[in-house]
C-alpha positions as CSV (number, residue, x, y, z in Angstrom):
1,M,52.1,160.6,98.0
2,T,55.7,160.1,97.3
3,K,57.9,163.0,96.3
4,K,59.0,162.0,92.9
5,W,58.2,159.1,90.7
6,I,59.3,159.1,87.2
7,H,60.1,160.5,83.8
8,S,58.2,158.0,81.7
9,A,54.9,157.3,80.0
10,V,52.9,156.7,83.1
11,L,53.4,158.4,86.5
12,A,53.4,155.9,89.2
13,A,52.0,156.8,92.6
14,S,52.9,155.7,95.9
15,C,52.0,156.7,99.5
16,S,53.9,158.3,102.3
17,A,54.0,157.3,105.8
18,L,53.5,155.4,108.9
19,A,53.5,156.8,112.4
20,L,54.0,155.4,115.8
21,T,53.4,157.6,118.8
22,A,55.0,157.0,122.2
23,A,53.0,159.4,124.3
24,C,49.4,160.0,125.2
25,G,47.4,162.1,127.6
26,T,49.7,165.2,127.3
27,Q,47.9,168.5,127.1
28,H,48.9,171.7,125.4
29,A,47.1,175.0,125.6
30,Q,46.2,176.4,122.2
31,D,44.2,179.5,121.6
32,Q,42.3,179.0,124.8
33,Q,41.8,175.3,123.9
34,T,43.3,172.2,125.2
35,V,44.3,169.7,122.6
36,K,44.9,166.1,123.8
37,T,47.5,163.9,122.2
38,R,46.5,160.4,121.5
39,T,48.6,157.3,120.7
40,E,47.5,155.7,117.5
41,A,49.9,153.0,116.3
42,R,50.4,152.5,112.6
43,S,51.7,149.2,111.5
44,L,54.5,148.8,109.0
45,P,53.4,147.2,105.7
46,D,52.7,143.5,106.3
47,T,53.7,140.6,104.1
48,E,50.5,140.8,102.1
49,S,51.1,144.5,101.3
50,R,54.7,143.9,100.4
51,A,53.8,141.1,98.1
52,K,51.9,143.6,96.0
53,W,54.9,145.9,95.6
54,P,56.7,146.3,92.3
55,T,59.8,144.2,91.8
56,A,63.2,145.3,90.8
57,R,62.9,143.8,87.3
58,V,59.8,143.7,85.1
59,Q,58.3,140.2,85.3
60,S,56.5,139.9,81.9
61,G,56.0,141.5,78.6
62,L,58.4,143.1,76.1
63,A,60.4,144.8,79.0
64,A,60.8,141.7,81.0
65,G,64.2,141.5,82.7
66,M,65.3,145.0,81.5
67,R,67.2,147.2,83.8
68,L,68.9,150.4,82.8
69,P,72.3,151.5,84.2
70,L,71.1,154.6,86.1
71,E,68.8,152.5,88.2
72,D,71.8,151.6,90.3
73,Y,71.7,155.2,91.5
74,M,68.0,155.5,92.2
75,V,66.1,155.1,95.4
76,S,63.9,152.0,95.3
77,Y,60.3,152.0,96.3
78,P,60.9,149.8,99.4
79,D,63.7,152.1,100.5
80,E,61.5,155.2,99.9
81,V,58.7,153.6,102.1
82,D,61.3,153.0,104.9
83,V,62.4,156.6,104.7
84,E,58.9,158.0,104.8
85,N,57.9,155.6,107.6
86,A,60.9,156.7,109.7
87,K,60.3,160.4,109.1
88,D,56.6,160.1,110.1
89,K,57.6,158.2,113.2
90,V,59.9,161.1,114.1
91,K,57.2,163.7,113.3
92,T,54.6,161.8,115.3
93,A,56.8,161.6,118.4
94,C,57.8,165.3,118.0
95,M,54.1,166.4,117.7
96,A,53.2,164.4,120.8
97,R,56.1,166.0,122.7
98,L,54.6,169.4,121.8
99,G,51.1,168.3,122.8
100,F,49.6,167.6,119.5
101,T,48.1,164.5,117.7
102,F,49.6,163.6,114.4
103,T,48.3,160.4,112.6
104,P,49.6,160.2,109.0
105,P,48.3,157.3,106.9
106,A,50.0,154.0,106.8
107,S,52.7,153.7,104.3
108,G,53.2,151.1,101.6
109,T,49.6,149.8,101.7
110,T,48.8,151.6,98.4
111,P,52.1,151.0,96.6
112,A,53.8,152.7,93.8
113,L,53.3,151.2,90.4
114,S,57.0,151.1,89.6
115,Y,60.1,149.9,91.5
116,D,62.0,153.1,91.0
117,G,62.0,156.3,89.0
118,M,62.8,154.6,85.7
119,N,59.4,152.8,85.5
120,M,60.7,150.2,83.2
121,E,57.4,148.5,82.6
122,R,55.9,151.6,81.0
123,R,59.0,153.6,80.1
124,Y,58.3,153.1,76.4
125,G,54.5,153.0,76.8
126,I,52.5,149.8,77.4
127,T,54.6,146.7,76.8
128,D,52.6,143.8,78.3
129,A,50.1,142.1,76.0
130,K,48.3,140.3,78.8
131,T,47.8,143.6,80.7
132,A,46.6,145.3,77.5
133,R,44.0,142.6,76.9
134,T,42.6,143.0,80.3
135,Y,43.1,146.6,81.3
136,G,43.8,148.5,78.1
137,Y,46.1,151.4,79.0
138,H,45.0,151.3,82.6
139,V,47.5,150.3,85.2
140,P,46.6,147.1,87.1
141,G,46.2,147.8,90.8
142,A,46.1,151.6,90.3
143,A,44.2,153.0,93.3
144,A,41.4,155.5,92.8
145,E,42.0,158.9,94.4
146,P,41.1,158.6,98.0
147,A,38.1,160.6,99.3
148,D,39.0,164.0,100.6
149,D,38.6,163.7,104.3
150,T,40.7,166.7,105.3
151,A,38.0,168.2,107.4
152,A,37.6,165.0,109.4
153,E,41.3,164.7,109.9
154,E,41.5,168.4,111.0
155,A,38.8,167.8,113.6
156,E,40.4,164.5,114.7
157,E,43.8,165.9,115.2
158,G,42.7,169.2,116.6
159,R,44.5,171.2,113.9
160,T,44.9,174.9,114.6
161,D,47.4,177.4,113.3
162,N,49.7,176.4,116.2
163,W,49.4,172.7,115.1
164,Y,50.5,173.6,111.6
165,D,53.3,175.8,113.0
166,A,54.6,172.9,115.2
167,L,54.5,170.5,112.3
168,E,56.0,172.7,109.6
169,N,58.6,174.6,111.7
170,T,59.6,172.1,114.3
171,C,58.7,168.5,113.5
172,I,59.3,168.3,109.8
173,P,62.8,170.0,110.2
174,E,63.5,167.5,113.0
175,A,62.6,164.5,110.8
176,N,64.7,165.9,107.9
177,K,67.6,166.3,110.2
178,K,67.3,162.8,111.8
179,V,66.6,160.9,108.6
180,G,67.2,163.1,105.5
181,I,65.3,164.6,102.6
182,L,64.1,162.4,99.7
183,Y,65.0,163.8,96.3
184,E,66.8,166.8,97.7
185,T,68.8,166.2,94.6
186,D,67.9,163.7,91.8
187,I,70.8,163.6,89.5
188,A,70.0,160.1,88.4
189,G,66.4,160.9,87.6
190,D,67.3,164.1,85.7
191,L,69.8,162.1,83.6
192,A,67.3,159.4,83.0
193,A,64.8,161.9,81.7
194,E,67.5,163.4,79.4
195,S,68.4,159.9,78.2
196,L,64.9,159.0,77.2
197,E,64.5,162.2,75.2
198,A,67.9,162.1,73.6
199,T,67.7,158.5,72.4
200,K,64.3,159.0,70.9
201,S,66.0,160.8,68.0
202,S,68.6,158.0,67.4
203,L,68.5,156.3,64.1
204,K,67.5,152.9,65.3
205,V,64.8,154.2,67.6
206,Q,63.4,156.5,64.8
207,A,63.4,153.5,62.4
208,A,61.6,151.4,65.0
209,M,59.1,154.2,65.6
210,S,58.4,154.5,61.9
211,N,57.8,150.7,61.7
212,W,55.5,150.9,64.7
213,S,53.5,153.7,63.1
214,A,53.2,151.8,59.9
215,C,52.1,148.7,61.8
216,M,49.5,150.7,63.7
217,A,48.2,152.2,60.4
218,R,47.8,148.8,58.9
219,K,45.6,148.0,61.9
220,N,43.6,151.2,61.2
221,Y,45.1,153.2,64.0
222,K,46.5,156.2,62.2
223,N,46.3,159.0,64.7
224,F,49.4,158.2,66.8
225,P,52.6,159.9,65.7
226,E,54.7,158.2,68.4
227,P,54.2,155.3,70.9
228,L,54.3,157.4,74.1
229,Q,51.2,159.3,72.9
230,A,49.1,156.2,72.1
231,G,47.5,156.0,75.5
232,E,46.8,159.7,75.9
233,A,43.4,159.5,74.1
234,F,42.2,157.3,77.0
235,A,43.7,159.3,79.9
236,E,40.4,160.8,80.9
237,S,39.0,157.3,81.5
238,A,41.5,156.7,84.3
239,G,39.6,155.1,87.3
240,T,36.9,153.6,85.1
241,Q,36.7,150.3,83.3
242,P,38.5,150.4,79.9
243,S,36.3,150.4,76.8
244,Q,36.7,147.7,74.1
245,T,38.2,150.4,71.9
246,E,40.9,151.2,74.5
247,I,41.7,147.5,74.9
248,D,41.9,146.9,71.2
249,T,44.2,149.9,70.7
250,A,46.4,148.8,73.6
251,V,46.7,145.3,72.2
252,A,47.6,146.6,68.8
253,D,50.1,149.0,70.3
254,V,52.0,146.2,72.1
255,D,51.8,143.9,69.0
256,C,53.3,146.7,66.9
257,K,56.0,147.4,69.5
258,E,57.0,143.7,69.3
259,S,57.0,143.5,65.5
260,S,59.0,146.8,65.1
261,G,61.5,145.9,67.8
262,L,60.9,149.3,69.4
263,V,61.3,148.4,73.0
264,K,64.5,146.4,72.6
265,N,66.0,149.1,70.3
266,W,65.2,151.9,72.6
267,F,66.4,150.0,75.6
268,S,69.7,149.3,73.8
269,A,70.1,153.0,72.9
270,E,69.4,154.1,76.4
271,T,71.8,151.5,77.9
272,G,74.6,153.0,75.8
273,R,73.5,156.6,76.6
274,Q,73.3,156.0,80.3
275,T,76.6,154.2,80.5
276,Q,78.1,157.3,79.0
277,Q,76.2,159.6,81.4
278,I,77.5,157.6,84.3
279,G,81.0,158.0,83.1
280,D,80.5,161.8,82.6
281,H,78.8,162.3,86.0
282,K,80.4,159.6,88.1
283,A,81.5,161.7,91.1
284,E,78.1,163.4,91.4
285,L,76.2,160.2,91.1
286,E,78.3,158.4,93.6
287,A,78.0,161.3,96.1
288,E,74.2,161.2,95.7
289,K,74.1,157.4,96.1
290,A,76.2,157.7,99.3
291,R,73.8,160.4,100.7
292,N,70.8,158.2,99.9
293,A,72.5,155.1,101.5
294,K,73.1,157.1,104.7
295,M,69.5,158.3,104.7
296,I,68.2,154.8,104.3
297,E,70.5,153.5,107.0
298,A,69.2,156.2,109.4
299,A,65.6,155.4,108.5
300,R,66.0,151.7,109.2
301,A,67.7,152.4,112.5
302,I,64.8,154.5,113.6
303,L,62.4,151.8,112.5
304,G,64.4,149.2,114.4
305,Q,65.3,147.3,111.2
306,S,69.1,147.7,111.2
């Protein structure tokens, strides 16, 4: 999974990693065992996989086209995939050099559900009526948790204490040095979280929330004090088909967000807040952005994309 996705209503998941090995047939003595390395190529995400990735701007619903100022300082999902791919390529080659097999899962085939840490589509809760009518509060394309095949992987890769020691104490540090560390700092993400919380108490947002609650009450949904809590009642049904009750609630939620102007008012409040935050933290944000750009450039060079 990726290291950090988002300070919003829904946490979006993404996968780490691709690996390409360049060596095979090497042997390494481990605890009176011989562990053979094996080349197992992992392909970069293909066109079909990339077509399913989230886009830089929300395509439909009440948040369509919205982009907040701090997103200019965030690592995008495509860039994060490149970084993870490059680091796993380094780790795979490092492990092979030490006589071990390391085959991390392919990256980008089970994509994140948001383009970056802002998660605009669901930052203010569900905002797309079409999605609500089909999926309720579920997220389209959300992957079920993969089966736990740790035991099989351990057997396949010949994992021993020395295997873990090589990975954790040699190869991960090597990958960090050659590529970089994702979210070693996350000033933009931290400020975005503060922005969401701070603007919730602004007069226009509070008025819109009050109108949203009144609208929901008129539709006989009286148990939701604020929009970001509306989907929590259905959280345990994640991974299953949404019930008609969930769908009806989600549809009402979006309808009331539209009539109350909640999304546009909250977005407007956050735009102002984040513009101020950028002015107050310009030096730190620019430094973080430069570090991230250097990391992404290094990753693409390792992947042969530069």
